[in-house]
C-alpha positions, 0 to 999 in steps of 0.5 A: 490537511491529514491523510491516513492511507492503509495499504499492503506492500502485496497489494498492487492496487495500493502501490499504485493508488499511492503513486496516482496519490502523489501525482494528483497532489503535486497537480493541484494547488493547496493552501496547506501542506499534506501531511500522510501518515502511512498505516499498515494493513496485512491483506494475509497475515497468516502469509507464510515468510518463505513464499509458497507459491508465485503470484499466478497461483496467488491470483488463481488459489484466491480468485478461482481461476485458471492460468490464463485467466489469472495472467489476464487478470495481472496484465491488466493490472500491469497496464494500469499501473503502466499509465501512472509510470510504473513498471510491475513485473506481477508474474515474478512478484515474491508472495510472502508475510509482510509483517517485517515490512509494516514494522519496519514503516513504523520504525522509519516513522520515529526516525525519518522526515516525513520526505524520507518515509514517503521514500521507504514506502515506495521503495518497499513497494517497488522493491516487491512489483518491480525489482521482486525482491523478498520482502519477508527477507531482514536483508533485504529490508535493511538495505532498503532502510539504508537507501533512506538512511537508517543504520542497517545493523540497527534495522537488523536489530529491530527486526529479531524482535517482537518491536512494533508488531502491536503497533502494525495490528493496531492499525489493522484492527482500526480498519477492521473495525470501520463498518465502510471498509471493503478495500486498501487503499484506503484513504481517510482524510481529516474531514471523514471522506473515505476513498477506497479502491482506485480509480483514474487520476482525473477522477482522483483529482475531481474527488480529492478537490471536492473532498478537500474545499467542498465541505458538505462532502465532508463524511462521505464514502467512496468506494471505487470496485479496484482494490484488494481485502479481506476476501481477495482484490476485485476488478 
């Protein structure tokens, strides 16, 4: 079985959604291994490399809310993440352009085993949402890359070019062209079943088992109300 996952490293629901998927896949018995292909999606391709606003300000400007409302929403998301073992520090997140982080994933996909690529993926999310590192900083990306076995200097040289930019944009165009697309995380199974947004782990487990084992569910689209899309995050 293969699952395509579109996500962005600035999407708080994407990190928890992928963590939930990992937890669920580890808990159900499958007759065949699961291959995951990570696809790029930038929520804001025009975001600056150097942050100009905090995550609180980003929530305020993107969702037309005051400080108290933005903080309340972020606290809700933090509690959701905590329920699956993630320790978010949303006020400290540096809102920046994620193109280079996605390019690093493309670079890694050509050089790493599936296990190490998954580690790179989660390490990038953790760096942003838990450690509050700047994902547009080449040195930060290179240090993360080293932890999965990539060569620091090779990564830095790649980031100085436009390598993989077209590949990232192709992923973006592919998902934008889907008529059903509303939110990331967007998970597409090889039988055509789609889940976009996040749901609680027990519900995700039931959805996944139904999508895998019930052939009549192939091609169905399930959209939750907790995810991030071109018009912002909804929850």
